[in-house]
N, C-alpha and C positions, 0 to 999 in steps of 0.2 A: 520584524527585516522588511523596509520597501511597503509600511502600514497591513503585511500579514497577523489577520486575530489568531491565527491558530486550528484554524478549519480545518477539517480530514476533507470535508463536504467534496472539494475540485481533485485532491487525489484517488477519493473512493470512485469516481468516474472512471480513472485513468484502473484504476484495479477493477475496478469492472471489464471492461475492454480487453484486457490482458487475461483474466479468468476464464472468458471466452475464449478467447485464443487457441485454442489446445491445439490446435493444427497450422497453427501459422496464419490462417486466413488472413487476420487481418493485419499483423504487425508480423514484420522480419523478427528472426534475432536481436540483429543489429536497433534496429527499434526499440524492443521490449526491454531489451539493457538500458542503453539512453533513457529510457521513462523510470526505470529501475535505480538509474545513477541521480537523475534531478530529482525522484521526491527523495532520497535519502539524503541529499541535501538539509530536506526540509525538514526531518526529525527532528532536531535538537528545537526547532521554532514551531511543533505541533503540539498540539494538547491531548496527548495521549496518554495510558495507561501500563505498556506497557511499549517504553522507545526499544530496549535492548532486544527486546523481540524481533520488532519489527526491524528492527534497523538491520541487523541476523538476514530477516527474510529476502529485504531491499536489498541488502548485499549478495548473495546467493544470483537471485532474480537477475543482477549484474554482469555477473562472473560467463567466460565463454565457454562450451561447451553444453549449456543444458538443453534439453532437447525442451519445445515448446510447453508440452503436458509440465515438467517440473517448476517454468515460469508461472502457469496457468494455477497451481496449485501452490504454492509462495504468496499468488497475487489472492490466492480463495483463502489463504489462511490469517492474511493480514486484513481483511474485509470482514473477519467474522472476531477478529480481537476488536476491531471498529465497532463493529455491530454489539458484543456483547458493552464494549463501553456505556456506548447511549441508550442502552436497554437501563445502564445501571444507573446512570445522568436521571434517564426520564422518570424510574421509579424512586429518584432517592428526594427525600423533601428538600433538601436545599435546591436541587436540581446540579451538585457538583459529583 
């Protein structure tokens, strides 16, 4: 898709900001929901180990009615999944 290589570095940046947004100081609910929907559309093109769990968390983050804390929790969980994947790649002899 548009030369996208499946890297998760770009979405990790936004997820970090959402993770730190527990009180809504950086983003409004509407902005976090928009980021969630945008990232959800990219999941099929990402190289991730747990795409279904990530899709579920992004979909939840995108729904109306959740407090900032819950959206922050979802972002933190996705980041942990991505970090675990990076650690496995780093310790794997072939890098996969």
